[in-house]
N, C-alpha and C positions, 0 to 999 in steps of 0.2 A: 343426567340423573338429578332429580329434584331433592334437595335436602331441606327438611323441616327444621328451621332454626329455633329449637327449643333448648332449655337448659339441661333437660335430661339427655338429649342428643349430644350436647357439648360434653357432659360428664362421661357418657359412654365412649365418645370419640377420644377423649383424653386417656381413658383407661386402655383403649385399643393402642394408642400411641405408646404408652408405657410398656404394654405387653410386647409390642412389636420391637421396641428398643432392646428389651431384655432378650428376646429371641435372636435379634441381630447380633448382640454381644456374645451370646452362647455359641451361635453358629460360627462366628469369627474365631473364637477360642478353639472350637472343634477343628476348624480348618487348619489352624496353626499347629495343633497337636498332630493331625494327620500328615501335614507336610513334613514335620520333623521326623515322624515315623517312616515316611516315604524316603527321605534322604538317608536315614540310617540303614534301611533295607537296601537301597541302591549301593551304598558303600560296601555292605556285607556281600551282596550278590556279585559286585565287581571283583571284590577280593577273592571270593570262591571261584569265580570263572577264571581269574588270572592264575589261580593255583591249579584249576582243573586241567587246562590245556597242556601245560608242561607235564602234569602227572600222567595224562594219557600218552604223551610221547614217551615218557619214561617207561610206562607199562608195556607199550608195544616193543620197545627196545628189549625189555626183559623176555617178551615172547620170542623175539629173534634169537636172543642168547640161549634160551631154553631149547629152541628148535635146533640150534647148532650143537647142543650137548646131547640131546636125546632123540632128535629127529621129529619131523612133522607127524609121522604115524603114531609115535608114542604120546605126543601132545594130544592128538585127537582121541587116542584110546583113554588117556587119563581124564580128559574133559567129559567123557561119557559117564564118569563116576561122580562128577560134581553134581550135587543135589540142587534142584531148582530153589531159588531164593523164596523165602516165605513172604506173604503179603505184608506190606508195611501198615502201620497203624495210623489212621487219619482222624484227628480230632480238630476242634476249632476253639479259638479264644476270641474274646470280644475286646476290640480297641475302639472306643468312642462310637459304639454301635455298628462297627464293621466286623463281620465274621471272618477272622483270619485263620487259614488252615495250618494245622500243626501236623507235620508228617514225620513219623519216627518209627524205629524198629520196635517190634513187640519184645517183651521181656525175655521170651524164649528164643529170640532171633538176634542175639548179640553179634554173631558172625553170619553175615548175610549169605555168603557162599560157604556152605558146610562141606567139609572134605568128605569125599566118599572113597578115598583111596588111602593107602598106608604110606606114612612118611618113610618107613623102613625100606619100601620097595621102589620108591621114586626118587629122582634127583632133586636136590634142594632148589634148583632153578625153577622147577615146576611149582613148588610151594611159594616162591617169590612172586610168580605170575598170579597165582591165586590170591595172595594177600594184596597185591597191587590193584587187581580188579575189584576186590572187596572195598578198598579205600576209595577208588574212583566212584563206585556206586554210592557210597556214603556221601561224597561231595555232590553228586548229581541230585540226590534226595534233598540236600540242603538248598541247592540252587533252585530246584523245582518248588520247594516250599516258599522261598522268598519271592520268586517271580509270580507265583499265584497270589501271594499277599500283595505284591505291588499292583497287580491288575485290579484287585478289589479296592485297594486304597485310592488308586487313580480315579476309578469310577465314583467313589464316594466323595472325593475332593471336588470333582466336577459337579456332582449333585449339590453339595453344600455351597459351592461357589454360585450356582444359579439361584439358590434360595437367598443367599446374602445379597446378591444383586437385585433380586425381586423386592426384598424388604427395603434396601437402601435407595433404589432408584424409582420404585413404583409405589409400593404400599405406604411407606412413611411419608413421601412427598404428598400423596393423595390425602392421607389422614391429616397432615399438617394444613393442607389447603382447605380441607373441610372444616377443621377447627377454626382457622382464621375467618372463614366465611361466616360461620355461626356466630363468632364473637362480634364481628362487624354488624351483622343483622340484629343481634340482640342489643347492641349499642344504639343502633338506629331506632329500634322499637322503644328502648328506654327514653331516648331523646324525644321521640314523637309523643310518647305517653306523658313525659314531663311538660312538653309544650302544650299539649291538650289540657293537662291539669291546670297550668297557669292560666290558660284562656278561660277555663271554667271558673276558676277562682275570681278572675276579673269580672266575669259576667255576674257572678253571685254578689261580688262587692258592689257592682254598679246597681244591681237590682235592690240591694240593701240600702244604698244611699238614696235611691229614688223613693223608697218606702218611708224613709225617715224624714223626707222633706215635706 
């Protein structure tokens, strides 16, 4: 690529270098914030998963206990009265340009599994099962929300990383090289012009001396 070594090109190149440095700095800060958010979500997701698996085991134990009290037929009969959970509410929040999903229950759906049976006509062990599965589903929602967020943040971190590397190892070195080249060529042009001017002055002086003799 041929670069025209002019002062206006030097000014424009220096402006591009300044802009690229600012962009590089902003992208590095964005990457740091995203990495911190990623680590926080990893810890929260790990915590929830570590709580989820024992809670599932505990819930299925309660199913076994309820079955021993009322029998499988009664459990199945009562389960037919459990209402289907209402759809969760999904919104998004913005973290450094990344759309992070927010999954939560709607205001009218504070108890995801609504009872369709009477507490007066069923054993308390059945209600324990219902409440346990309700809590399990809440935890699953939290895990799903965080893991979807993790996926989006990882993709954005990779995207930012590529941009940072492109600026740091390609664009900025090229711009600095271009700037140095223009400066060297301008210096050469200035030296040549100065030398030519001195030569012209000498010829003028010589011509003047000859006329005066």
